[in-house]
C-alpha positions as CSV (number, residue, x, y, z in Angstrom):
1,M,0.0,0.0,0.0
2,F,1.3,3.4,-1.0
3,I,1.0,6.5,1.2
4,F,0.8,9.8,-0.7
5,I,2.7,12.6,1.0
6,E,2.2,16.1,-0.4
7,I,5.4,17.7,-1.7
8,A,4.9,20.8,0.3
9,V,4.5,18.8,3.5
10,L,7.6,16.8,2.8
11,G,9.6,19.9,2.1
12,M,8.4,21.6,5.3
13,A,9.2,18.4,7.3
14,L,12.7,18.1,5.7
15,L,13.4,21.8,6.6
16,R,12.4,21.1,10.2
17,V,14.7,18.0,10.3
18,L,17.5,20.1,8.9
19,S,16.9,22.8,11.5
20,G,16.8,20.2,14.3
21,S,20.0,18.7,13.0
22,I,21.7,22.1,13.0
23,E,20.6,22.6,16.6
24,I,22.0,19.2,17.7
25,F,25.2,19.9,15.9
26,A,25.5,23.3,17.7
27,A,25.0,21.6,21.1
28,I,27.8,19.2,20.3
29,L,30.0,22.1,19.3
30,M,29.3,23.8,22.6
31,I,30.2,20.7,24.5
32,K,33.4,20.2,22.4
33,F,34.6,23.8,22.9
34,N,33.8,23.7,26.6
35,S,34.0,27.5,26.7
36,V,31.2,29.9,27.7
37,E,32.4,32.5,25.2
38,K,32.5,30.1,22.3
39,A,29.2,28.5,23.3
40,L,27.7,32.0,23.2
41,M,29.0,32.5,19.7
42,V,27.6,29.2,18.5
43,N,24.2,30.0,20.2
44,S,24.2,33.5,18.6
45,S,24.8,32.0,15.2
46,L,21.6,29.9,15.7
47,A,19.7,33.2,15.8
48,L,20.0,33.3,12.0
49,V,18.9,29.7,11.4
50,G,15.5,29.9,13.2
51,P,14.0,32.9,11.3
52,I,15.3,31.6,8.0
53,I,13.7,28.1,8.6
54,L,10.4,29.9,9.7
55,I,10.3,31.9,6.6
56,L,11.1,29.0,4.3
57,T,8.6,26.6,5.8
58,T,5.8,29.2,5.8
59,T,6.6,30.0,2.2
60,I,6.5,26.4,1.2
61,G,3.2,25.9,3.1
62,V,1.6,28.9,1.5
63,L,2.7,27.9,-1.9
64,G,1.3,24.5,-1.3
65,M,-2.1,26.1,-0.5
66,V,-2.0,28.8,-3.2
67,G,-4.9,27.2,-5.1
68,N,-7.1,27.0,-2.0
69,I,-6.5,30.3,-0.4
70,S,-7.2,33.9,-1.5
71,L,-4.5,36.5,-2.0
72,G,-5.7,38.5,0.9
73,K,-5.2,35.6,3.3
74,I,-1.7,35.0,1.9
75,L,-0.8,38.6,2.6
76,W,-2.2,38.2,6.2
77,I,0.0,35.1,6.7
78,F,3.1,36.9,5.6
79,L,2.2,40.0,7.7
80,G,1.9,37.7,10.7
81,V,5.2,36.1,10.1
82,S,6.7,39.6,9.7
83,C,5.2,40.6,13.0
84,I,6.8,37.5,14.7
85,L,10.2,38.3,13.3
86,I,10.0,42.0,14.3
87,G,8.8,41.0,17.8
88,V,11.7,38.6,18.2
89,K,14.3,41.1,16.9
90,S,13.4,43.8,19.4
């Protein structure tokens, strides 16, 4: 029996797996360096990964729904993501 997985869902899931793998790798680096300063540098570099993954997964999801959703709702989604990123940045 075959299970059909939508391409958009698969892409979103793979991005989240990649993001989680980067987080685990960062934790391993922190332990390897065994220095608060270097661990802080590694942690700070992760601040770039999170928003990028958020934007990419949201974009893939919206593109996957583009036939089922109006342009106005797509704009609201991206406005919401923008508000999240602005709120986190401050």
